N, C-alpha and C positions, 0 to 999 in steps of 0.2 A: 744725456738725461741723468738726473740725480736719483740715487737710491734712498728710499725712506729707511732710516735706522731708528727713528722714534716718531712719536706723534708730531705732526706738523700742522701749524696753523697758518694759513695763507690767505691774504686779503685779495678780493677782486671787485671789480665794478664794471659798469657798462662801458667805461672808457679806458680801463686798464686791465689787461689780462694777467692771470696768474702765471708765473713761470712754469714751464713744463715739468710734470712730475712723472717719474718712471716707476717701474715695477717695485712693488713692496714684496715682502716675503710671502704674503698670502694672496697675492693677486696684483694685476697691473692697474695703475691709475695714471691717466693722462689728462692734462689740461686741454679743454676745448673752449671756444668762446662761450662765456656764460655759465660754465660748469665743468663737469668732468666726464670722462669716458673710462669705464672699468672693463677689464678683460678678466672675467671670472675663471677660476681654475677648473671648474666643472659646471655641470648643469646644462640647461637647454640653450643658453645664449652664449655666443662667443664675444659679444661686445654689448655693453649697456651704457647708453649715453644719457646723462641727466643734466638738463640746462635750466637756468632760471630766466623767467620773463616777467618784467615788472618787479614787484616786491613780494609776490606770493604765488606765482604761477610757475609750476615746474613741468617740463616736457621730458617724457621718458620714451626712448626708442631702444628696443632690444633686438639684435639681429639673431636669427636662428642658426644654431651651430650645426654644420654639416648638411644643411639642406639648401636647395636652390630656390631663389626668388629674385625678381628684378630689384634693382637698386631703389632705395627710398626715394619717394617723389614728394613734391610740394603738397601741402595740405590744402584741400579745397575749402574745408570748414574754417581753418585758421591760417589764411595765406599771409597775413601780416602781423604776426605776434609781436607784442611789445618787446623792446630791448630789455636786457637784464638790468636790474637795479644793483645795489650793493650787496655783496655776499662774502662769506668766508668759507674756506675749505679746511677741514681737519681730518686726521686719520688716527684711529686707535682701535685696538681690540678686534682687528679684522674687518673694520667698517670704515667707510669714508663718508663724511657728512658735508653737504652744501647747505649753509645756513643763511637765511635771508630774514628780513624784518618780520614777516608774518608766519613763516614756517621753515622747517628744516627737512631736507631730503637725506635719508640715511640708506646707504647702499652696502649690502653684505658683499665683501670682496670675493668670498669663496663661491657663492651661488649666484650673485648678481641680483638677488631679490631687493626690492626697494620698499621703504615705508616712509611715511610723512608724519611729522610731529608739529604741533602748534607752537606758538612762541614760548609757552610755558614748559615745553618738553613732553606734552601728552600726545600719545599716538592718535591720529585721526584716521589714517588709512594705511593699510599695509598689505603687501602681497603675501598671502598666507599659504600659498602652494606654488610649486614650480610652474612656470609657463609650459603649456603644452603646444608644441609645434608639430604639424603633420604635413607631409608633402602632398600637394594637390596640383591641379593644372587648370588653366582657363585659356580657352582658345589656343590650346597646344603649348602654352607657355608655363613653365614651372612657377607655382606660387606655394604658399603655405596656408593652412588653416591655423588659427591662433586662439588660445583660450587662457584666460588669466582670472584667478579667483583672488578676492581681497576680503579682509575683515570676516573671516570664517567665524560663524556663531554670533554674529552681531545682532543687537537689539535696536539699532537705529532705524529711524524712518527714512525711506528712500523714495524719491519722487522724480518727476520729469519723464524722460525716455520718449518724449513726443506726445502724440495723441492716440489713446487706445480706449476702446469702448466696452470694457468689461465691468464698469462701475467699481473700479478699484482705485483708491486714492494712494495708499502706501504700498509700494511694490516689494517691500521686504517679505520674502517667502513666495513671491510670484514668479512665474515664467512669462516672459514677454519676448515675442519675436519682432525684430525690427526689420520689416520688409514692406516697402511702400505699397499701399492699397487704397482703393477708393475711400475708405473710412478710417484708415490706419496710417498714421504718420510716424515713421521711425526716426528718432533723433538719439544718437548714442551718448546722451548726456544725462547724468544722474546727479541730483543734489540731495544732500543728507541733512537730517535734523541736527547733525553735529556741526553744521556750518561750512562744509566743504563741497566742492563740485568735482566731478570726474568726467572729462570728455574723452571718450574712447574714439580715437581718430581712425575710423575705418568706414568705408562706403559700401561694403558688400552686405549681404544678408547676415544679420548679427542676432545672437540670442542673449538675453539677459536672464540669469537664473540657470536652470539646468542646461548644461551644454549639449545634452543629447536632444536631437529633434524628436518631436512626437511621432509615433508610428501608428499605423492602423491596428485597431483591436482585431486579433486573429491573424495578423501578419506573422511570418516566421520568427521575427525578432521582437514581436509585440506581445501584449497580454493574450493568453489563451482564452478561448471561449468555446463552450460546448452547448449542445442542445439535443435532448433525447439520447444522450450518451455518445453523440457523434461530434466531431470537431466542427466549429462554426455556429452560425445562427440558423434558426428556422425562420425563413423569409416567406411571408404570405402577401401576395399581390391581389388586390381586389379591383374589379371594374363594376361600377354601379352597385357597390356593396356586395357583389358576388365574387367568391374566390375564383380567381383566374389561374394563378400559379402558386404552388407551394414547393419550395426547394431549400436545400441546405446551401448556405453561402459562407465562405471562409471569412469574409470581412464585409463591412458596409463601405462601399467605395464607388460612389457616384460623385467624386469631388470635382472633376474637371470635365471640360467639354468632350474630350476623347473617351471618357469613362461612360458616356451615355450609350455606347455600343454594347455595353454589358446587359442592358435592359432586356428581360425575357420577351420574346416576340409575342407570346400569347397574352402578355399583360400590357401591351401597347394600346393606348386609346385610339379610336378611329380618327379623332382629331386632337390636336393639342390646343387646349384652352389657353387664352391669354390671361393676364392677371385679373381682368374683369369678367372672365368666363365667357368671352365672346368667341364665336366660331366663324372664322373667316372662310371656311370651306363650304359652309352651308349644310353640313351634316349634323346629326344630333351629337351634342357634347356628352362625353362620358366622364364620370368622376373616377378618380384614381385614389387608391389608398394602399400603403404598404405598412406591414407590421413586422418588426424583427423582434425575436425573443431569444435569449440565451443565458447561460450561466457563466459569469466572469470567474476565471480561475486564477486568483493571485498567488504568486510564489514569494511575495514579500509582504511583511506587515508594515502598515503605515498609511498615510494619506496618499491615495492614488489620484492623480490629476488626469482629467479627461477633457477633450474638446469635441464638441459636435459641430461640424462644419455643415451648415444647412441653409435652405431657403424654403419658402412657402410655409405652411403651418406644420409644426411638429411638437411632440411631447416626448419627454424622456422620463421613465420611471426606473428607480433602482430599489429592489425589494419593496415595491409598492409605493415608495415615496416619490412624489413628483419633483423632479430636479429641474426640468426646463419646460417652458410653455411659450413658444415664440412664433413669430412670423417675420419673414423677410421677403423682399421682392426677389423673383427668381433670377434675374440677370445680375444680382449683386449679393450672392451668399456670403456669409461670414461665420466666424467662430463664436461659439458660446461655450464658456468654461464651466465645469462643475467638478466637485471633489467628492470622493467616496473613501471614508476610513475603512480599511479592509485588513483582514487577518490572513496570513499565509495558509493555504489549504482550505479556507472556508469560502465557498463560492457565494457570489451575490447575483441575484436575478435582475437582468436588465430587459426592459421592453421599450421599444421606440415606435411611435405611431407617426406616420407622415402622410400628408396629402401632397404628393409631389408636384402636380401641375407643371410638369416638364422642368423640375427644379434640380437641385444638387444636394448631395448629402455624403458625409463620411464621418466615421467615429474613430477618434484617435486617443492615444493614451501615453502617459509617461509614468515610470515607476517612482515610488517614494525615494527621496534622498535622505541621508542622515540629517538630523535636525541642524547640526552645525553647518552643513553644506547648504541646506535649504535656506538658512538665514545668513546669506553672505552677499557680497557684491561680486558678480561673476559675469564676465563678458566673453563671448565666443564668436568669432567671425569666420566665415567660410573661405574667403579669399583675401590674402594679406601678403604684404611684402616683408613685414616684420611686426613686432609688437609696438604699438604707438599710442600713447595716451597723454593727457594733460591733467595735472592735479591743480585745483584752484583752492587756495586757502581764503575763504571768504570771511571768517569770523562768525557770520550768521548766514541764513539762507539768502537774504537779500544781497549780502556781500558776495556769495557764491555766484548768483545770477549776474551781478555787476561784473565780476571777474570773467565770467563766460563771455559777456559782451565786450569787455576789454580785449579778449582774445579773438573773438570771431567777428566783431564789428558792432558799432552802435546801432541801436534800434532807431531807424529814421523817424522824424516827425511826420505824422499823418496830416493831410489837410483837415481842417476843422470839421468840414461837412461830413467826413467819414464817420464821425461820432453821432450824427443825427440818425433819423429813421430811413431805412431803405425799403423800397417795394420792388418785388421781382416775381416772376412766375416762369414756369416752363410751358410755354414761352409766349412772348408777344409776337403774333403772326404778321402784323402790319405796323407801319409807322403810325397810322391813324389810331390803332388800338393802344399803342404805348402813349401817344400824346393824350389820349382820352383819360388814361389813368391819372396822369399828372394833373390834368384839368379838374378831374373829379375830386382829388385830394384838396386842391386849392379851393374849389367851390364849397366843399364841406368844412374847410378850415381844420383839417387833420394834418398836423405837422409832418413834413416830408423833406428830405434832402437829396435823395438819390433814387433814380429809376434805372433798372438794369435790362439791357437787351441781351437775352440769352442766345443760344446757338440757333442755327438754321435760318439766318437772315439772307443767306446765299441761295442760289438754286440748288436743288438736290444733287445734281451731278457735278458740283464745282466746289466741294469742301476744300478749304485751303487757298482758294483763289482770292479771298478777302474782298470779293465783289458782292455788292448788294443785289438781291433779286429786284429788278426794276419794277416788276408788277406789284410788289408789296412795299418796297422802300424806294419810291421813285426819286426822292430828293433827300438823301441822308443829312445833308447840311441843314436843310430847312427843319428837319425833325430835331436835330441837336439845338438849333437856334430857338425852336419853340420851347423846348425843355428849359433852356437857359432863360428865356423870356419869362417863364413861370418861376424863376428863382430856384431851380433844381439842377442837379448834376446828372449826367448820364454815363453809365459804365457799359462796356461792351465785352462780350465773350470772344476770346481769340484762342483757339486750340493750336497745339503744335502739330496738327494733323494735316495731311495733304493727300489729295487724289492724284495719281500719276498722270492724269489727263490735263492737269493745270500747268500754266506757264510758271507759276511759282515753284512747283515741284521740280520742273525741268531746270530752273536756275540753281536751286539748291543741290540737285543731283549732280549737275555739272561741276559744282564746287566740292563734291565728295562729302556733302553734309546731309545726306538722306540715308536712313536705315532701309535695308532691303529684306529683312527677315520676314516681316508680315506679308510682303508681296510674294516672297518665295513660298511661304506656307499656304498661300492662296486664300487667306482669310478675308471675308467680305464683312462690311459693317451692316448695321440694322436699318439704314435709311432706304426707303423705297424698295427698289429691286435688290439693294445691297451692292456696295462698291468696293473695289480694291483700294487700299489706303495704307499709309505709313506715317511716320513722324520724322521731323528733322533732328539733326544732331547738334545740341547746344554746347557740347564740349569743343566743338570747332569754333574758333574765334571768327573765322570767315562765315561759318553758318549762322552765328548769332547776328553778325552784321547784316547779312542778307535778309534774314528773317525779319529783323526790325525795320529795315528799309522798305520791305514789302508792306508791312503793317502801316508804316508812316505814309507811304504813297497812296494807299487805298482806303485807309480807315482814319488814322490820326488826323489827317488834313481836314476832316470835317468838323473837328473841334471836340471830340470825345474827351471826357475828363479822367477816365480811369479804365483799368484793364482787368479782365477776369480770365485767368489761365486755368481752364478746365482740363481734367484728365492728365495732370502733370506728373503722374507717378513714374513713368508714363503708362496709361491704360490704353494700350493699342487695340486689344481685343479681349473682351470679357471672358473669364472662366478658362483661360489657358493654364496649363501647368507651369510651374516655375521654370522648368527647362525651356519650354516654348516661349515664355515671356522673355527670358534672357536672349533667346535667339532673335526675337523681334527688335531688340533695343541695342543692337551693336553689330560689329565692334564700334566703339566710340572713337573719336579723334584722339582720345587720351589713352585708350587701352580697352581691354575686354569688358563687355557689358557686365559680366559677373562681378568684376572688381568694383564697378561704379554703380551698382544696382540701385542704391538709395539716393544718389545725389542728383538725379535728373531734374527734380523740381528746383533745386538751387541754381543750376546752370540756366534753366529756362527763365527763371526770374531775373537773372542777370541780363538776359537779352532785353527785357522790357526796361529795366532800370537804366542801363547804359544808354539805350536808345532814346528814352524819354529825356534823360539829362542833357543829351546833345540837342534834341529837338526843341525842348522848352526848358532851358537851363534855369529859369527863375520860377518855375512852377513845380510844386512838390509832386513827385511821382507817387502813384498808388497802384498796387496790384493785389488782387485777391486770387489766391492759388489754392487748388484743392489738396495739394501735397506740399510738404516742406522738408527742410533738412537743416543741419547745424549751420548757422550763419545767415539764414534766410532774412533775418530782421534787418540786415544791413542793406537790403535791396528794396526798401520801402514797401514791404509785402506783409499781408495778413493771410491767415489760413482759415479754412472752414472745415467742418467735420464730415463733409461728404454727403452721399445720398442715403441718409439715415431714414429709417422707417417710421411711420406714424403709429407708434406704440408707446405706452407709458414707460416701459422698460427703457426704450431708446431715449426718452426725455431724461429719465434718471441718470442714464449713462453719460449724458452730455456734461454733467456737473464735474465729475472727476476728469473727463476728457479735456475740458477747457482749463481746469486748474492746473493739470499736469503739463498742458501745452505752455501755459505761462511760466511754470517752473522749469521748462525746457528752454527758456530764454526768448520765446516768441510771445510778446505781450498782446498783440492784436489778433483776436480769434473770434470766430462767429459760427453760427449754425443755422440751418433751415428751420425757421419757426414753424412748428407743426409737424416737422419731418418732411422729407422730400417725397418719398414713395408712399403712396396711399394704400392702406389695407383695403382689399376688395369690398368689404362690407361698408366702408366709408365712401368708396368711390362709385358705388352703384348709382344709376340714374335716379332712382327713387329709393334712397336708403330707408331702412326701418326707423321709426321714430326714436327708438332707444339708441340705435347706432348713431343717428344724427345728433342726439343730445351728447353722447360720449365724444363724438368727433369735435363738436364745438367746445366742450369743456377741455379736451386735450389741447386744442389750439389756444384757448385762453390761458391755461396754465403755462404753456410754452411761451406765449407772448409776454407774460409777466416775467418769466425768467430771462427772456430776450432783452427786456428793458434794462436789465442789470448785467448784461454781457458786454464785453469790450465793444463789439460792433452789433448794432440792433437791426436785424435784417429778416424780412419775411420772404419766403421763397418755397416753391414746391409745385408738384403736379396738381392737376385738377382734382378736387374742387379748388378754385382760385382763392388766394389768401389776402386779397385786398380787404381792408377793414370793413368796407361797406358790402363786400361780397360774402364774407364768411359769417358775419354777425347780423342778426335781424335788426331792422330799423326799430329804434326805441327800446331795444332789449337791454337788460343789465349787462350782457356780454359786450354789446357795442359800447355802452358807457364805460365799462372797465377798460376796454382796449384803448379808447380815446384818452382816458385818464392816464394810463401808463405811457402812451405816446406823448402826451403833454408833460408828464412828470419827467420824462427823459430830457426834454428841452428846458424845463425849470432847473434841472440839475446840471445843465451844460457847463456852467462855470467850474463846477467840481470835476465833471468828467473830462473836460478839455485840459484841466490842470493835470489830471492823472495821465492823460496822453502825453503831455509835455514832459512829465516826470520820467516817462520811459526813455526819453532821449537825454534830458539834462541830468537826471539822477539815476539812470539805469533801473527805474522802478518797474513795478508790475501792477496792472489794473485789476485783474482777477487773481485773488490770492488764496492759497490754502490756509486754513486756520493754523496749521503748523508753522507757517512763516512768522507769525506774530507770537505764537505760543508753543515753541518747540519742546518745552518740558511738560506739556499737557498731554497725557496719554490718549485721552478721548479726542482731543483736537487733531492728533496725528492721524487717526483712522477715519474721521468723519468724512463720508463720501457723498453726503446729500446737503451740505451747507458750504458756504465759502464767504470770503470777504471781498467786497467791492471797494478797492482802495483800502485804507486803514479804518475808515469810519463805519462802513455798513457791514452788517452781518445779514446775509441773504439766505433764506431757507425756502427754496422752491417746493411746491406741492407736486408730487409725481404719482399720486394714487387717485384713481377715479372716485369721485364722490366724497373724497376726504374733505371735511370741513374743520378739521383741526389736525395738528401734527406736533410731534415732540421736537423740541429745539434744544440743543446743547449750547450753553453760553460759556465760551472759553474764558480762561483767566482765573484769577483768585477772588476771594470774597471781597477784596477791596475794589473790584471793578464793577461798574454798573453799566447795564445795557438798557436802552430805552426803546420801547415799541414805537416805530415811526408813526403809526396811525393813531395811537392812543396816549402815548407818553408813559405807559406803565413801565415800571422799573423792574429789572431782573438782575440777580446777583451772579457774578462770574463764578465758574466752577460748578454750576447747577444745571439741571435740566428741567424743562417745564412743558406741559402740553398747552399750546397756544391756539387761539382762534385762527381759522384759515377759511373764511367765507370764500365762495367761488370767485367773487369779484376782487379779492385782495390776497396777495402773497405775504406771508410773514416776513417782516423786514425790521431790523433793529439797528440802532446807532450807539456806538461806544461813547461813554462819558469822556469829556475832554475833546470831543471832535468839534471842529469848526467846518460846517458844510456851507459853501457859498451857493446861493440859488438865485435865479433870475425869473423873469416873467415867462409865460407861455409865448413861444414864437413859432411861426410857420416854417422857418428854416434858420439855420444856426447863426447866420450873420444878419438877420433881419433888423435887429435893434442893437447896434454896437454900443450905444451909450445908455442902455437900459439900466435902471437901478439894480444894484446887487444887494441881496440880503444875506448877511452872515448869520447862520443858525448855529448858536452856541449851545452845546449839550453840557450842562453843568455837572459838577461832581468830581472833576479832575482838571488839572491844567492842560492846555492844549495849544497847538499851533497849526497854521496852514499858510501856504503861499499861493495866492490866486494868480494864475498865469493868463496872459493875453498876448496875441500877436495878430498879424493881418490874416492868419488862417490859411493862406494859400502859397505864399512866396517862399523862397529859400533864404530870405534875409535873416531869419532867426539864427542862422549859422554864424552871423557876424554881430549878434547882440541886438537885433531889431525886435525886441520884445519888452514886456514889462511884467513885473511881479509886484503884487500887493501883499507884503508879509503881514500876517496877523497872529497875535499871541493873546491867550486868555489866561488870566490869573484867577483861579477859583476862590482863593481866600478873600480877595477884595471884590470879585465880580467885575474886574476891569478888562476891557478889550483894548489892546494896543494895536493900532494900524500903523505899520512902519512906513518909512520913506520908500518911494518908488525905487525898484531895482530894475536894471536893464537900460538900454539906450532909448527905448520907445520905438514906435513903428509908424508908418504912414497911415493916417486916418485915426490915430489913437485919440480918444477924448482927453482933453486937458484936465478934466475933473470928472468925478463920478459921485453919484448919490449912493451912499452906503447905508443900508438899514441893518439893524441888529435885533435879533430875537433870541432871548435866553430861554432854553428849555429846561424845565425841572420836572420831577415826577408828576404825571397827570396832565402835562401840557404837550402839545404836538404842533407840527406845521399843518394848519388846517386849510389855509388858502395862500395864494401868492401875494396877498397884500398885508398879511399880518406881521407886525414888527413892534418892537418896544422903543427903539431910539433910531434917529436918522441924523446923519452928518454928511458933509460935503468933503470929499477927499480930493485934494489937488496934487497929490504926490508927496506931501509933507507928512511927517509923523504926527499922529494925534491919538488921544485916549478917550474912551467912552466908558463911563461907569454904569453898571447895571442899576436902573432906577428901582426904587423901593415899590413893592406892590401893595 
């Protein structure tokens, strides 16, 4: 090996390796395929390896010095990273640099710290503190915890991280725990307004932001609280509004199932009320209420962060100010965050009022961080083999997402019908009931593409058998055929869950592909008398194969079109502690459950994808899964936001949840329109008139938002959500729901093109304003607006009885936004209070947009040769490329598609329709009628027949000039 005696410049490429380089005076440098390995003289790592993949993706792996951990393993998120492109290596001043076309990695030889520079030499991301490794164990095996801070004191916008429901768009300054849950999807990928992405390659529970976990208020290591001069809270328990128990409590800790044993005996109700207040025991129902009060005693000055983990109705007041007013279903509690600026030594009074109804609650806290630490990029993982991350130089945020997909896998093309309207409920009890819903939609001519058969189509004692209850589903194939005969698709729910009494369980268990922790704990589920149950192990290749074959033999053979993977976190038993959850879900075939905590949904999705591709190789697979992880998009999967509640706050929180899911690389996302779990006052057999009005308006506003979500899907518990069930006949609500349903189909040429762009161009359907306006400070923080493609600015209404709302129009003064309904023009960089009648959601279109529209259809492929209307929003040049294919096959992979490229020149008013692109596809119309409508201030798309010019496009280029008015 050679010794460096001066700066060396060495060239490398994917096909030619750099000659080996040996120890320099200030640290060791060794050539490895695609980059270098450094042996720092000191610091926490004894080896740091940096390799290039493609022309701007760098992989960093640092091994902990002096600690034990298993050898590095292959990445589940990025199993097939691209080969390295061209790069050079140079060394000077105690640093070694690996330089590629888009970025440079700079490694400090003394410490091993790494930073990344753009092509112009400007730093984008840098490790600004030493890595922290700590010895830990998982299933008796030594591992390490790992924590790394980057960009300390940064002002950049930070997005992605999966799906989280705290109504936060920009995560700079926030703490986010990445741990899969019913409503929370943890993906350790962050994308910056500076145009880079960072994929933290770890599958265990991970924290972004403060590396310290939140602790109970009153805990030994947590914030102190006193009441009446004594440590702890004063807790008052009421039954029927009468004080039953008053006692001092160190902390508020009814967080998990086992914590219910702490409940004072004298405060227990005679019966436990259900969510609807029903008493199954026949005794009088007692109401419960708990009030905690205390003085928080901060020992640090700054913004203190709190989390209230709760369910049922609760309110939180701090010094008399209402901080939280929420409701959640009791079987699915979750965190609500709030902040309190506090001064050391100055107490703040807290009061928490709770109607427990057999629910869950805990109050947690974390101390302030120094401002520079608070505003940084900081990842901490509980179980690791080493430090492992990928830096993606995107140039802009779209480029960062594209690089992420280059690394973790292309987003598969969805079948076209997926972008139509779906109807679902919890649940259709019989085949006749499901068939009747499809028939009713067709009779009423409300557009519909998909009906969903949710859980419990089996007999109650046979979950996981994949066998239909013959008394309710006597002929599954006939049911599927009926749906297909009505030109709809049918999706079915398949859980990874098995009762040990089933033959499917026994086959998987014999292959070593069944978890036993839930059985060992003795947990029973909530069905009927309650049954022992567990989940299969998708980390086992044999387990995946068996699982799919069982599904194929007993369900897929009937002709179902798509799959719904529920509880894929995995949620084996609700409200268990993290330790007990880990015990239920392992060990996996690849290692301890704690190491692989977050990746179960990825491996479960692979079972469906691989199985379907073998079963129907020329039919696009589609899976809807409740949880996701990095790389999920490569398995033909979409995610949804879980069992959210029917509350206005939850509607509001969906906006940032969906946008950040998209910026996490998963473009196909959806939510239960109206919320899944219904607040008791809405679910009453005879709700009060005021509550019924609110329930209907909430659903209408949610439906409007749903029409501009990537997937448009109505689902939830009773009251049922079918358009004709939830809205009165002849009502403005009914008319509005039908209008949005029809508008979705009129916009299908635009929407399906967005879907195709996620595959062909690594695009995003739902976009944060920051993606197109990264330098706009207001756009970066906006958490109640988003872009639908690049044309539409969507401003959902999330406040009851609001009939106007403020909208921010991003961009500069040279950009015009048009109101979709009226054509009124608004200037970029301004805010305005706009009309928001109950029947319409504020919706705007950017000048220069070309929006292709079609006629109303009852299903997406009803009229394949229908005229297309190009709606041109004047005021700027624009372009769009309208995509079409057969909508179902895999032939798009080999070019069986067409694009109609369209350009608009604003100076001349000319629309140029280019020559057909692509090879074409079976059934493609040889010619299309193309209509053009030019929009100027004060005009709008009023109906599906309005246009200014009409031409016949045969695949050859042509021009159409705007007629004089």
